[in-house]
PDBQT receptor file of N, H, CA, C and O in Angstrom, charges set to zero:
ATOM      1  N   MET A   1     100.311  95.505 173.156  1.00  0.00    +0.000 N 
ATOM      2  CA  MET A   1      99.278  95.122 174.078  1.00  0.00    +0.000 C 
ATOM      3  C   MET A   1      99.171  96.120 175.227  1.00  0.00    +0.000 C 
ATOM      4  O   MET A   1      98.389  95.926 176.158  1.00  0.00    +0.000 OA
ATOM      5  N   ALA A   2      99.951  97.174 175.155  1.00  0.00    +0.000 N 
ATOM      6  H   ALA A   2     100.586  97.332 174.399  1.00  0.00    +0.000 HD
ATOM      7  CA  ALA A   2      99.928  98.168 176.223  1.00  0.00    +0.000 C 
ATOM      8  C   ALA A   2      98.611  98.937 176.242  1.00  0.00    +0.000 C 
ATOM      9  O   ALA A   2      98.168  99.356 177.312  1.00  0.00    +0.000 OA
ATOM     10  N   ARG A   3      97.974  99.135 175.089  1.00  0.00    +0.000 N 
ATOM     11  H   ARG A   3      98.333  98.795 174.220  1.00  0.00    +0.000 HD
ATOM     12  CA  ARG A   3      96.748  99.932 175.041  1.00  0.00    +0.000 C 
ATOM     13  C   ARG A   3      95.480  99.096 174.985  1.00  0.00    +0.000 C 
ATOM     14  O   ARG A   3      94.451  99.486 175.536  1.00  0.00    +0.000 OA
ATOM     15  N   VAL A   4      95.549  97.939 174.318  1.00  0.00    +0.000 N 
ATOM     16  H   VAL A   4      96.385  97.621 173.870  1.00  0.00    +0.000 HD
ATOM     17  CA  VAL A   4      94.346  97.144 174.088  1.00  0.00    +0.000 C 
ATOM     18  C   VAL A   4      94.662  95.675 174.327  1.00  0.00    +0.000 C 
ATOM     19  O   VAL A   4      95.750  95.213 173.984  1.00  0.00    +0.000 OA
ATOM     20  N   GLY A   5      93.736  94.945 174.905  1.00  0.00    +0.000 N 
ATOM     21  H   GLY A   5      92.852  95.320 175.185  1.00  0.00    +0.000 HD
ATOM     22  CA  GLY A   5      93.916  93.508 175.076  1.00  0.00    +0.000 C 
ATOM     23  C   GLY A   5      93.623  92.778 173.772  1.00  0.00    +0.000 C 
ATOM     24  O   GLY A   5      92.798  93.238 172.983  1.00  0.00    +0.000 OA
ATOM     25  N   HIS A   6      94.276  91.663 173.537  1.00  0.00    +0.000 N 
ATOM     26  H   HIS A   6      94.947  91.290 174.178  1.00  0.00    +0.000 HD
ATOM     27  CA  HIS A   6      94.075  90.885 172.316  1.00  0.00    +0.000 C 
ATOM     28  C   HIS A   6      93.831  89.432 172.675  1.00  0.00    +0.000 C 
ATOM     29  O   HIS A   6      94.256  88.950 173.725  1.00  0.00    +0.000 OA
ATOM     30  N   ASP A   7      93.127  88.738 171.769  1.00  0.00    +0.000 N 
ATOM     31  H   ASP A   7      92.781  89.129 170.916  1.00  0.00    +0.000 HD
ATOM     32  CA  ASP A   7      92.802  87.335 172.001  1.00  0.00    +0.000 C 
ATOM     33  C   ASP A   7      93.988  86.410 171.765  1.00  0.00    +0.000 C 
ATOM     34  O   ASP A   7      94.088  85.346 172.377  1.00  0.00    +0.000 OA
ATOM     35  N   ASN A   8      94.894  86.826 170.868  1.00  0.00    +0.000 N 
ATOM     36  H   ASN A   8      94.813  87.690 170.371  1.00  0.00    +0.000 HD
ATOM     37  CA  ASN A   8      96.021  85.937 170.580  1.00  0.00    +0.000 C 
ATOM     38  C   ASN A   8      97.283  86.740 170.275  1.00  0.00    +0.000 C 
ATOM     39  O   ASN A   8      97.230  87.951 170.060  1.00  0.00    +0.000 OA
ATOM     40  N   VAL A   9      98.388  86.059 170.260  1.00  0.00    +0.000 N 
ATOM     41  H   VAL A   9      98.431  85.075 170.434  1.00  0.00    +0.000 HD
ATOM     42  CA  VAL A   9      99.690  86.706 170.056  1.00  0.00    +0.000 C 
ATOM     43  C   VAL A   9      99.781  87.319 168.667  1.00  0.00    +0.000 C 
ATOM     44  O   VAL A   9     100.339  88.406 168.514  1.00  0.00    +0.000 OA
ATOM     45  N   ARG A  10      99.242  86.643 167.643  1.00  0.00    +0.000 N 
ATOM     46  H   ARG A  10      98.789  85.760 167.768  1.00  0.00    +0.000 HD
ATOM     47  CA  ARG A  10      99.317  87.161 166.274  1.00  0.00    +0.000 C 
ATOM     48  C   ARG A  10      98.619  88.523 166.176  1.00  0.00    +0.000 C 
ATOM     49  O   ARG A  10      99.157  89.452 165.574  1.00  0.00    +0.000 OA
ATOM     50  N   ALA A  11      97.444  88.640 166.755  1.00  0.00    +0.000 N 
ATOM     51  H   ALA A  11      97.008  87.885 167.244  1.00  0.00    +0.000 HD
ATOM     52  CA  ALA A  11      96.716  89.908 166.727  1.00  0.00    +0.000 C 
ATOM     53  C   ALA A  11      97.505  90.995 167.455  1.00  0.00    +0.000 C 
ATOM     54  O   ALA A  11      97.559  92.136 166.996  1.00  0.00    +0.000 OA
ATOM     55  N   ALA A  12      98.107  90.650 168.571  1.00  0.00    +0.000 N 
ATOM     56  H   ALA A  12      98.063  89.723 168.943  1.00  0.00    +0.000 HD
ATOM     57  CA  ALA A  12      98.907  91.611 169.322  1.00  0.00    +0.000 C 
ATOM     58  C   ALA A  12     100.103  92.084 168.508  1.00  0.00    +0.000 C 
ATOM     59  O   ALA A  12     100.413  93.276 168.500  1.00  0.00    +0.000 OA
ATOM     60  N   MET A  13     100.779  91.166 167.825  1.00  0.00    +0.000 N 
ATOM     61  H   MET A  13     100.527  90.198 167.832  1.00  0.00    +0.000 HD
ATOM     62  CA  MET A  13     101.946  91.530 167.024  1.00  0.00    +0.000 C 
ATOM     63  C   MET A  13     101.562  92.438 165.857  1.00  0.00    +0.000 C 
ATOM     64  O   MET A  13     102.286  93.384 165.545  1.00  0.00    +0.000 OA
ATOM     65  N   ILE A  14     100.432  92.158 165.214  1.00  0.00    +0.000 N 
ATOM     66  H   ILE A  14      99.844  91.389 165.467  1.00  0.00    +0.000 HD
ATOM     67  CA  ILE A  14      99.964  93.004 164.112  1.00  0.00    +0.000 C 
ATOM     68  C   ILE A  14      99.683  94.408 164.632  1.00  0.00    +0.000 C 
ATOM     69  O   ILE A  14     100.073  95.399 164.015  1.00  0.00    +0.000 OA
ATOM     70  N   TYR A  15      99.006  94.482 165.769  1.00  0.00    +0.000 N 
ATOM     71  H   TYR A  15      98.689  93.677 166.270  1.00  0.00    +0.000 HD
ATOM     72  CA  TYR A  15      98.692  95.789 166.359  1.00  0.00    +0.000 C 
ATOM     73  C   TYR A  15      99.960  96.539 166.733  1.00  0.00    +0.000 C 
ATOM     74  O   TYR A  15     100.089  97.726 166.433  1.00  0.00    +0.000 OA
ATOM     75  N   GLN A  16     100.893  95.861 167.383  1.00  0.00    +0.000 N 
ATOM     76  H   GLN A  16     100.788  94.896 167.626  1.00  0.00    +0.000 HD
ATOM     77  CA  GLN A  16     102.128  96.524 167.806  1.00  0.00    +0.000 C 
ATOM     78  C   GLN A  16     102.910  97.040 166.605  1.00  0.00    +0.000 C 
ATOM     79  O   GLN A  16     103.485  98.128 166.663  1.00  0.00    +0.000 OA
ATOM     80  N   HIS A  17     102.938  96.281 165.527  1.00  0.00    +0.000 N 
ATOM     81  H   HIS A  17     102.471  95.398 165.479  1.00  0.00    +0.000 HD
ATOM     82  CA  HIS A  17     103.645  96.716 164.328  1.00  0.00    +0.000 C 
ATOM     83  C   HIS A  17     102.961  97.944 163.730  1.00  0.00    +0.000 C 
ATOM     84  O   HIS A  17     103.627  98.869 163.264  1.00  0.00    +0.000 OA
ATOM     85  N   ALA A  18     101.631  97.946 163.746  1.00  0.00    +0.000 N 
ATOM     86  H   ALA A  18     101.090  97.195 164.124  1.00  0.00    +0.000 HD
ATOM     87  CA  ALA A  18     100.875  99.044 163.139  1.00  0.00    +0.000 C 
ATOM     88  C   ALA A  18     101.057 100.353 163.897  1.00  0.00    +0.000 C 
ATOM     89  O   ALA A  18     101.028 101.422 163.288  1.00  0.00    +0.000 OA
ATOM     90  N   VAL A  19     101.242 100.291 165.205  1.00  0.00    +0.000 N 
ATOM     91  H   VAL A  19     101.265  99.423 165.700  1.00  0.00    +0.000 HD
ATOM     92  CA  VAL A  19     101.318 101.516 166.001  1.00  0.00    +0.000 C 
ATOM     93  C   VAL A  19     102.727 101.829 166.481  1.00  0.00    +0.000 C 
ATOM     94  O   VAL A  19     102.920 102.693 167.337  1.00  0.00    +0.000 OA
ATOM     95  N   ARG A  20     103.715 101.123 165.927  1.00  0.00    +0.000 N 
ATOM     96  H   ARG A  20     103.558 100.421 165.232  1.00  0.00    +0.000 HD
ATOM     97  CA  ARG A  20     105.102 101.357 166.335  1.00  0.00    +0.000 C 
ATOM     98  C   ARG A  20     105.449 102.834 166.164  1.00  0.00    +0.000 C 
ATOM     99  O   ARG A  20     105.213 103.415 165.105  1.00  0.00    +0.000 OA
ATOM    100  N   GLY A  21     105.988 103.413 167.173  1.00  0.00    +0.000 N 
ATOM    101  H   GLY A  21     106.180 102.941 168.033  1.00  0.00    +0.000 HD
ATOM    102  CA  GLY A  21     106.387 104.814 167.119  1.00  0.00    +0.000 C 
ATOM    103  C   GLY A  21     105.302 105.772 167.583  1.00  0.00    +0.000 C 
ATOM    104  O   GLY A  21     105.571 106.957 167.778  1.00  0.00    +0.000 OA
ATOM    105  N   ALA A  22     104.080 105.280 167.764  1.00  0.00    +0.000 N 
ATOM    106  H   ALA A  22     103.862 104.318 167.605  1.00  0.00    +0.000 HD
ATOM    107  CA  ALA A  22     102.990 106.173 168.168  1.00  0.00    +0.000 C 
ATOM    108  C   ALA A  22     103.242 106.762 169.550  1.00  0.00    +0.000 C 
ATOM    109  O   ALA A  22     102.973 107.944 169.766  1.00  0.00    +0.000 OA
ATOM    110  N   ASP A  23     103.748 105.972 170.484  1.00  0.00    +0.000 N 
ATOM    111  H   ASP A  23     103.965 105.012 170.308  1.00  0.00    +0.000 HD
ATOM    112  CA  ASP A  23     104.025 106.482 171.831  1.00  0.00    +0.000 C 
ATOM    113  C   ASP A  23     105.023 107.632 171.784  1.00  0.00    +0.000 C 
ATOM    114  O   ASP A  23     104.853 108.640 172.470  1.00  0.00    +0.000 OA
ATOM    115  N   GLU A  24     106.061 107.477 170.972  1.00  0.00    +0.000 N 
ATOM    116  H   GLU A  24     106.199 106.658 170.415  1.00  0.00    +0.000 HD
ATOM    117  CA  GLU A  24     107.060 108.536 170.861  1.00  0.00    +0.000 C 
ATOM    118  C   GLU A  24     106.461 109.784 170.214  1.00  0.00    +0.000 C 
ATOM    119  O   GLU A  24     106.753 110.902 170.638  1.00  0.00    +0.000 OA
ATOM    120  N   ALA A  25     105.633 109.603 169.200  1.00  0.00    +0.000 N 
ATOM    121  H   ALA A  25     105.396 108.694 168.855  1.00  0.00    +0.000 HD
ATOM    122  CA  ALA A  25     105.006 110.749 168.540  1.00  0.00    +0.000 C 
ATOM    123  C   ALA A  25     104.089 111.500 169.496  1.00  0.00    +0.000 C 
ATOM    124  O   ALA A  25     104.058 112.730 169.495  1.00  0.00    +0.000 OA
ATOM    125  N   ILE A  26     103.340 110.759 170.315  1.00  0.00    +0.000 N 
ATOM    126  H   ILE A  26     103.365 109.759 170.316  1.00  0.00    +0.000 HD
ATOM    127  CA  ILE A  26     102.451 111.391 171.289  1.00  0.00    +0.000 C 
ATOM    128  C   ILE A  26     103.263 112.159 172.318  1.00  0.00    +0.000 C 
ATOM    129  O   ILE A  26     102.939 113.299 172.648  1.00  0.00    +0.000 OA
ATOM    130  N   THR A  27     104.320 111.533 172.826  1.00  0.00    +0.000 N 
ATOM    131  H   THR A  27     104.583 110.606 172.558  1.00  0.00    +0.000 HD
ATOM    132  CA  THR A  27     105.174 112.181 173.820  1.00  0.00    +0.000 C 
ATOM    133  C   THR A  27     105.813 113.443 173.260  1.00  0.00    +0.000 C 
ATOM    134  O   THR A  27     105.856 114.470 173.938  1.00  0.00    +0.000 OA
ATOM    135  N   ASN A  28     106.306 113.378 172.034  1.00  0.00    +0.000 N 
ATOM    136  H   ASN A  28     106.271 112.544 171.483  1.00  0.00    +0.000 HD
ATOM    137  CA  ASN A  28     106.930 114.549 171.414  1.00  0.00    +0.000 C 
ATOM    138  C   ASN A  28     105.930 115.689 171.232  1.00  0.00    +0.000 C 
ATOM    139  O   ASN A  28     106.274 116.854 171.435  1.00  0.00    +0.000 OA
ATOM    140  N   ALA A  29     104.695 115.360 170.851  1.00  0.00    +0.000 N 
ATOM    141  H   ALA A  29     104.416 114.415 170.687  1.00  0.00    +0.000 HD
ATOM    142  CA  ALA A  29     103.671 116.386 170.673  1.00  0.00    +0.000 C 
ATOM    143  C   ALA A  29     103.346 117.067 171.999  1.00  0.00    +0.000 C 
ATOM    144  O   ALA A  29     103.189 118.287 172.051  1.00  0.00    +0.000 OA
ATOM    145  N   ILE A  30     103.245 116.283 173.066  1.00  0.00    +0.000 N 
ATOM    146  H   ILE A  30     103.372 115.292 173.024  1.00  0.00    +0.000 HD
ATOM    147  CA  ILE A  30     102.982 116.852 174.387  1.00  0.00    +0.000 C 
ATOM    148  C   ILE A  30     104.140 117.738 174.825  1.00  0.00    +0.000 C 
ATOM    149  O   ILE A  30     103.926 118.824 175.364  1.00  0.00    +0.000 OA
ATOM    150  N   ASP A  31     105.373 117.273 174.592  1.00  0.00    +0.000 N 
ATOM    151  H   ASP A  31     105.547 116.391 174.154  1.00  0.00    +0.000 HD
ATOM    152  CA  ASP A  31     106.557 118.070 174.935  1.00  0.00    +0.000 C 
ATOM    153  C   ASP A  31     106.551 119.416 174.210  1.00  0.00    +0.000 C 
ATOM    154  O   ASP A  31     106.847 120.449 174.811  1.00  0.00    +0.000 OA
ATOM    155  N   ARG A  32     106.215 119.403 172.920  1.00  0.00    +0.000 N 
ATOM    156  H   ARG A  32     105.975 118.564 172.432  1.00  0.00    +0.000 HD
ATOM    157  CA  ARG A  32     106.181 120.655 172.146  1.00  0.00    +0.000 C 
ATOM    158  C   ARG A  32     105.142 121.615 172.711  1.00  0.00    +0.000 C 
ATOM    159  O   ARG A  32     105.387 122.818 172.797  1.00  0.00    +0.000 OA
ATOM    160  N   GLN A  33     103.983 121.085 173.099  1.00  0.00    +0.000 N 
ATOM    161  H   GLN A  33     103.784 120.107 173.029  1.00  0.00    +0.000 HD
ATOM    162  CA  GLN A  33     102.949 121.950 173.670  1.00  0.00    +0.000 C 
ATOM    163  C   GLN A  33     103.399 122.543 174.994  1.00  0.00    +0.000 C 
ATOM    164  O   GLN A  33     103.154 123.720 175.261  1.00  0.00    +0.000 OA
ATOM    165  N   LEU A  34     104.052 121.745 175.822  1.00  0.00    +0.000 N 
ATOM    166  H   LEU A  34     104.250 120.790 175.605  1.00  0.00    +0.000 HD
ATOM    167  CA  LEU A  34     104.535 122.250 177.106  1.00  0.00    +0.000 C 
ATOM    168  C   LEU A  34     105.641 123.278 176.921  1.00  0.00    +0.000 C 
ATOM    169  O   LEU A  34     105.687 124.275 177.641  1.00  0.00    +0.000 OA
ATOM    170  N   GLU A  35     106.528 123.044 175.965  1.00  0.00    +0.000 N 
ATOM    171  H   GLU A  35     106.490 122.234 175.380  1.00  0.00    +0.000 HD
ATOM    172  CA  GLU A  35     107.597 124.004 175.694  1.00  0.00    +0.000 C 
ATOM    173  C   GLU A  35     107.023 125.313 175.174  1.00  0.00    +0.000 C 
ATOM    174  O   GLU A  35     107.500 126.385 175.547  1.00  0.00    +0.000 OA
ATOM    175  N   ALA A  36     106.016 125.246 174.325  1.00  0.00    +0.000 N 
ATOM    176  H   ALA A  36     105.629 124.375 174.021  1.00  0.00    +0.000 HD
ATOM    177  CA  ALA A  36     105.381 126.462 173.809  1.00  0.00    +0.000 C 
ATOM    178  C   ALA A  36     104.707 127.217 174.942  1.00  0.00    +0.000 C 
ATOM    179  O   ALA A  36     104.720 128.448 174.964  1.00  0.00    +0.000 OA
ATOM    180  N   ARG A  37     104.129 126.502 175.864  1.00  0.00    +0.000 N 
ATOM    181  H   ARG A  37     104.119 125.503 175.846  1.00  0.00    +0.000 HD
ATOM    182  CA  ARG A  37     103.481 127.128 177.022  1.00  0.00    +0.000 C 
ATOM    183  C   ARG A  37     104.527 127.816 177.899  1.00  0.00    +0.000 C 
ATOM    184  O   ARG A  37     104.260 128.878 178.461  1.00  0.00    +0.000 OA
ATOM    185  N   ASP A  38     105.709 127.222 178.019  1.00  0.00    +0.000 N 
ATOM    186  H   ASP A  38     105.926 126.359 177.563  1.00  0.00    +0.000 HD
ATOM    187  CA  ASP A  38     106.781 127.811 178.821  1.00  0.00    +0.000 C 
ATOM    188  C   ASP A  38     107.331 129.080 178.188  1.00  0.00    +0.000 C 
ATOM    189  O   ASP A  38     107.882 129.930 178.887  1.00  0.00    +0.000 OA
ATOM    190  N   ASP A  39     107.188 129.218 176.872  1.00  0.00    +0.000 N 
ATOM    191  H   ASP A  39     106.741 128.528 176.304  1.00  0.00    +0.000 HD
ATOM    192  CA  ASP A  39     107.744 130.362 176.162  1.00  0.00    +0.000 C 
ATOM    193  C   ASP A  39     106.878 131.611 176.261  1.00  0.00    +0.000 C 
ATOM    194  O   ASP A  39     107.331 132.702 175.914  1.00  0.00    +0.000 OA
ATOM    195  N   ASP A  40     105.634 131.471 176.730  1.00  0.00    +0.000 N 
ATOM    196  H   ASP A  40     105.266 130.585 177.012  1.00  0.00    +0.000 HD
ATOM    197  CA  ASP A  40     104.795 132.670 176.791  1.00  0.00    +0.000 C 
ATOM    198  C   ASP A  40     105.245 133.575 177.937  1.00  0.00    +0.000 C 
ATOM    199  O   ASP A  40     106.047 133.173 178.780  1.00  0.00    +0.000 OA
ATOM    200  N   ASP A  41     104.722 134.795 177.960  1.00  0.00    +0.000 N 
ATOM    201  H   ASP A  41     104.070 135.122 177.275  1.00  0.00    +0.000 HD
ATOM    202  CA  ASP A  41     105.177 135.805 178.915  1.00  0.00    +0.000 C 
ATOM    203  C   ASP A  41     104.529 135.671 180.289  1.00  0.00    +0.000 C 
ATOM    204  O   ASP A  41     104.929 136.366 181.224  1.00  0.00    +0.000 OA
ATOM    205  N   ASP A  42     103.555 134.808 180.430  1.00  0.00    +0.000 N 
ATOM    206  H   ASP A  42     103.230 134.244 179.671  1.00  0.00    +0.000 HD
ATOM    207  CA  ASP A  42     102.860 134.641 181.713  1.00  0.00    +0.000 C 
ATOM    208  C   ASP A  42     103.805 133.996 182.707  1.00  0.00    +0.000 C 
ATOM    209  O   ASP A  42     104.318 132.904 182.463  1.00  0.00    +0.000 OA
ATOM    210  N   LYS A  43     104.034 134.659 183.816  1.00  0.00    +0.000 N 
ATOM    211  H   LYS A  43     103.617 135.546 184.014  1.00  0.00    +0.000 HD
ATOM    212  CA  LYS A  43     104.938 134.123 184.853  1.00  0.00    +0.000 C 
ATOM    213  C   LYS A  43     104.160 133.504 186.009  1.00  0.00    +0.000 C 
ATOM    214  O   LYS A  43     104.739 133.209 187.055  1.00  0.00    +0.000 OA
ATOM    215  N   GLY A  44     102.849 133.304 185.831  1.00  0.00    +0.000 N 
ATOM    216  H   GLY A  44     102.379 133.543 184.982  1.00  0.00    +0.000 HD
ATOM    217  CA  GLY A  44     102.023 132.721 186.879  1.00  0.00    +0.000 C 
ATOM    218  C   GLY A  44     102.308 131.234 187.051  1.00  0.00    +0.000 C 
ATOM    219  O   GLY A  44     103.068 130.640 186.286  1.00  0.00    +0.000 OA
ATOM    220  N   THR A  45     101.694 130.652 188.053  1.00  0.00    +0.000 N 
ATOM    221  H   THR A  45     101.076 131.134 188.674  1.00  0.00    +0.000 HD
ATOM    222  CA  THR A  45     101.928 129.235 188.336  1.00  0.00    +0.000 C 
ATOM    223  C   THR A  45     100.782 128.344 187.878  1.00  0.00    +0.000 C 
ATOM    224  O   THR A  45     100.841 127.130 188.074  1.00  0.00    +0.000 OA
ATOM    225  N   ALA A  46      99.744 128.907 187.275  1.00  0.00    +0.000 N 
ATOM    226  H   ALA A  46      99.696 129.893 187.116  1.00  0.00    +0.000 HD
ATOM    227  CA  ALA A  46      98.621 128.097 186.789  1.00  0.00    +0.000 C 
ATOM    228  C   ALA A  46      99.113 127.137 185.720  1.00  0.00    +0.000 C 
ATOM    229  O   ALA A  46      99.828 127.529 184.798  1.00  0.00    +0.000 OA
ATOM    230  N   GLY A  47      98.727 125.887 185.851  1.00  0.00    +0.000 N 
ATOM    231  H   GLY A  47      98.147 125.568 186.600  1.00  0.00    +0.000 HD
ATOM    232  CA  GLY A  47      99.094 124.889 184.861  1.00  0.00    +0.000 C 
ATOM    233  C   GLY A  47     100.469 124.292 185.058  1.00  0.00    +0.000 C 
ATOM    234  O   GLY A  47     100.906 123.492 184.231  1.00  0.00    +0.000 OA
ATOM    235  N   VAL A  48     101.164 124.647 186.114  1.00  0.00    +0.000 N 
ATOM    236  H   VAL A  48     100.810 125.298 186.786  1.00  0.00    +0.000 HD
ATOM    237  CA  VAL A  48     102.501 124.112 186.375  1.00  0.00    +0.000 C 
ATOM    238  C   VAL A  48     102.366 122.702 186.941  1.00  0.00    +0.000 C 
ATOM    239  O   VAL A  48     101.581 122.468 187.861  1.00  0.00    +0.000 OA
ATOM    240  N   LEU A  49     103.124 121.776 186.396  1.00  0.00    +0.000 N 
ATOM    241  H   LEU A  49     103.761 121.966 185.650  1.00  0.00    +0.000 HD
ATOM    242  CA  LEU A  49     103.104 120.405 186.891  1.00  0.00    +0.000 C 
ATOM    243  C   LEU A  49     104.013 120.291 188.102  1.00  0.00    +0.000 C 
ATOM    244  O   LEU A  49     105.132 120.806 188.095  1.00  0.00    +0.000 OA
ATOM    245  N   VAL A  50     103.544 119.629 189.126  1.00  0.00    +0.000 N 
ATOM    246  H   VAL A  50     102.635 119.212 189.132  1.00  0.00    +0.000 HD
ATOM    247  CA  VAL A  50     104.327 119.426 190.332  1.00  0.00    +0.000 C 
ATOM    248  C   VAL A  50     104.283 117.947 190.697  1.00  0.00    +0.000 C 
ATOM    249  O   VAL A  50     103.363 117.229 190.304  1.00  0.00    +0.000 OA
ATOM    250  N   THR A  51     105.270 117.503 191.441  1.00  0.00    +0.000 N 
ATOM    251  H   THR A  51     106.017 118.086 191.760  1.00  0.00    +0.000 HD
ATOM    252  CA  THR A  51     105.294 116.110 191.854  1.00  0.00    +0.000 C 
ATOM    253  C   THR A  51     104.363 115.913 193.033  1.00  0.00    +0.000 C 
ATOM    254  O   THR A  51     104.236 116.777 193.901  1.00  0.00    +0.000 OA
ATOM    255  N   ALA A  52     103.714 114.756 193.045  1.00  0.00    +0.000 N 
ATOM    256  H   ALA A  52     103.817 114.055 192.339  1.00  0.00    +0.000 HD
ATOM    257  CA  ALA A  52     102.828 114.405 194.167  1.00  0.00    +0.000 C 
ATOM    258  C   ALA A  52     103.602 113.526 195.117  1.00  0.00    +0.000 C 
ATOM    259  O   ALA A  52     104.286 112.592 194.698  1.00  0.00    +0.000 OA
ATOM    260  N   GLU A  53     103.497 113.820 196.377  1.00  0.00    +0.000 N 
ATOM    261  H   GLU A  53     102.941 114.579 196.717  1.00  0.00    +0.000 HD
ATOM    262  CA  GLU A  53     104.217 113.031 197.367  1.00  0.00    +0.000 C 
ATOM    263  C   GLU A  53     103.261 112.331 198.277  1.00  0.00    +0.000 C 
ATOM    264  O   GLU A  53     103.685 111.612 199.182  1.00  0.00    +0.000 OA
TER     265      GLU A  53
């Protein structure tokens, strides 16, 4: 139910079962892209993530 609202618990459980592991797969894909970006020779700061205070 983290991504979509559901009318009942049964629908939510079916959805959660169907997408189990999707969050981890998305996170891993983003991590790989960021690591590949870090490996290039550009030493500039464009695209660098920083914390907001």
